[in-house]
C-alpha positions as CSV (number, residue, x, y, z in Angstrom):
1,X,-38.2,15.6,17.0
2,X,-36.1,13.3,19.2
3,X,-37.7,10.3,17.7
4,X,-37.0,11.5,14.2
5,X,-33.4,12.1,14.9
6,X,-33.1,8.7,16.5
7,X,-34.7,7.1,13.4
8,X,-32.3,8.9,11.1
9,X,-29.3,7.8,13.1
10,X,-30.6,4.2,13.1
11,X,-31.2,4.2,9.4
12,X,-27.7,5.7,8.7
13,X,-26.1,3.0,11.0
14,X,-27.9,0.2,9.2
15,X,-27.0,1.5,5.8
16,X,-23.3,1.9,6.8
17,X,-23.3,-1.5,8.3
18,X,-24.8,-3.1,5.2
19,X,-21.9,-1.8,2.9
20,X,-19.7,-4.7,1.9
21,X,-16.4,-5.1,0.1
22,X,-17.0,-6.0,-3.5
23,X,-13.4,-6.2,-4.7
24,X,-9.9,-5.6,-3.5
25,X,-7.0,-3.8,-5.3
26,X,-3.3,-3.3,-4.8
27,X,-2.4,0.4,-4.8
28,X,1.3,0.4,-4.3
29,X,3.2,3.5,-3.3
30,X,6.3,2.4,-5.1
31,X,7.2,0.4,-8.3
32,X,9.8,-1.8,-6.6
33,X,10.6,-3.3,-3.2
34,X,13.7,-2.8,-1.2
35,X,15.5,-5.5,0.8
36,X,15.9,-5.4,4.6
37,X,13.3,-2.6,5.0
38,X,9.6,-2.4,5.7
39,X,7.8,-2.3,2.4
40,X,4.2,-1.1,3.0
41,X,1.7,-3.1,0.8
42,X,-1.4,-1.0,0.3
43,X,-4.6,-2.9,-0.4
44,X,-7.9,-1.0,-0.9
45,X,-11.4,-2.5,-0.8
46,X,-14.0,-1.2,-3.2
47,X,-17.2,-0.9,-1.2
48,X,-20.7,-1.7,-2.6
49,X,-21.4,2.1,-2.5
50,X,-18.4,2.7,-4.8
51,X,-16.1,4.2,-2.2
52,X,-12.6,2.8,-1.4
53,X,-11.4,1.8,2.0
54,X,-7.8,1.0,2.9
55,X,-7.5,-2.5,4.4
56,X,-5.2,-3.8,7.0
57,X,-4.1,-7.3,8.1
58,X,-7.3,-7.3,10.2
59,X,-9.3,-7.6,6.9
60,X,-6.6,-9.1,4.6
61,X,-4.5,-12.2,4.9
62,X,-1.2,-11.6,3.2
63,X,1.0,-14.3,1.6
64,X,4.3,-14.0,-0.3
65,X,6.8,-16.4,-1.8
66,X,9.5,-14.8,0.4
67,X,9.9,-12.4,3.3
68,X,8.1,-11.9,6.6
69,X,5.0,-9.9,7.3
70,X,4.5,-7.2,10.0
71,X,0.9,-6.0,9.5
72,X,0.9,-4.7,5.9
73,X,4.7,-4.4,5.8
74,X,6.7,-7.0,3.9
75,X,10.3,-7.4,5.0
76,X,12.5,-9.1,2.4
77,X,15.8,-10.6,3.7
78,X,18.9,-9.0,2.3
79,X,20.2,-12.4,1.1
80,X,17.1,-13.0,-1.2
81,X,18.4,-13.6,-4.7
82,X,15.2,-13.4,-6.7
83,X,14.4,-10.4,-8.9
84,X,10.7,-10.2,-7.8
85,X,8.3,-11.2,-5.1
86,X,4.8,-12.6,-5.6
87,X,2.3,-11.2,-3.1
88,X,-1.2,-12.5,-2.6
89,X,-3.9,-10.6,-0.6
90,X,-7.1,-12.5,0.4
91,X,-10.1,-11.0,2.1
92,X,-10.5,-12.8,5.4
93,X,-14.3,-12.6,5.5
94,X,-14.6,-13.9,1.9
95,X,-11.6,-16.1,1.1
96,X,-12.7,-16.5,-2.5
97,X,-11.9,-12.8,-3.0
98,X,-8.1,-12.4,-3.6
99,X,-5.6,-10.6,-5.8
100,X,-2.1,-11.5,-6.7
101,X,0.7,-9.2,-7.9
102,X,4.4,-9.6,-8.8
103,X,6.5,-6.8,-7.5
104,X,10.1,-6.4,-8.6
105,X,13.1,-5.9,-6.3
106,X,15.0,-2.6,-6.6
107,X,18.4,-3.3,-8.1
108,X,20.1,0.0,-7.8
109,X,21.7,0.3,-4.4
110,X,20.9,3.4,-2.3
111,X,24.0,4.9,-0.9
112,X,21.9,6.7,1.7
113,X,23.7,10.0,1.1
114,X,21.4,13.0,0.2
115,X,22.7,16.2,-1.2
116,X,22.7,19.2,1.2
117,X,20.6,22.2,0.5
118,X,23.8,24.1,-0.6
119,X,24.8,21.3,-3.0
120,X,21.4,21.4,-4.7
121,X,21.4,25.2,-5.0
122,X,24.9,25.1,-6.5
123,X,23.9,22.5,-9.1
124,X,20.9,24.7,-10.0
125,X,23.1,27.7,-10.4
126,X,25.5,25.7,-12.6
127,X,22.7,24.7,-14.9
128,X,21.5,28.3,-15.2
129,X,25.0,29.5,-15.9
130,X,25.4,26.9,-18.7
131,X,22.2,27.9,-20.4
132,X,23.4,31.5,-20.9
């Protein structure tokens, strides 16, 4: 019984080890980038078994036409005048496998002020009152 369990564990380990990344894809959490903040650039690898695996800067080499990188985070200087950023992700273990994407810069300025709970409740109440 011990030998059978050991054999199963060994076979599982060999199978898991033999899975390789077939392709990489950008799966961004946002449709635009913000200046002067950390913008997480999500890249997933499609494995040979069909599963997806999130990749980090340990597996991916990142490049962009502007900004600096901190792991998967792209930081764009607030003085950048362009309307978009070109980002390229290359699989380190297979440099011929890469993807490039153009991501636009957010134009509307966030004022950083969020409504309070009471303000939200008041606006909902006003909408209901108008509908009657």
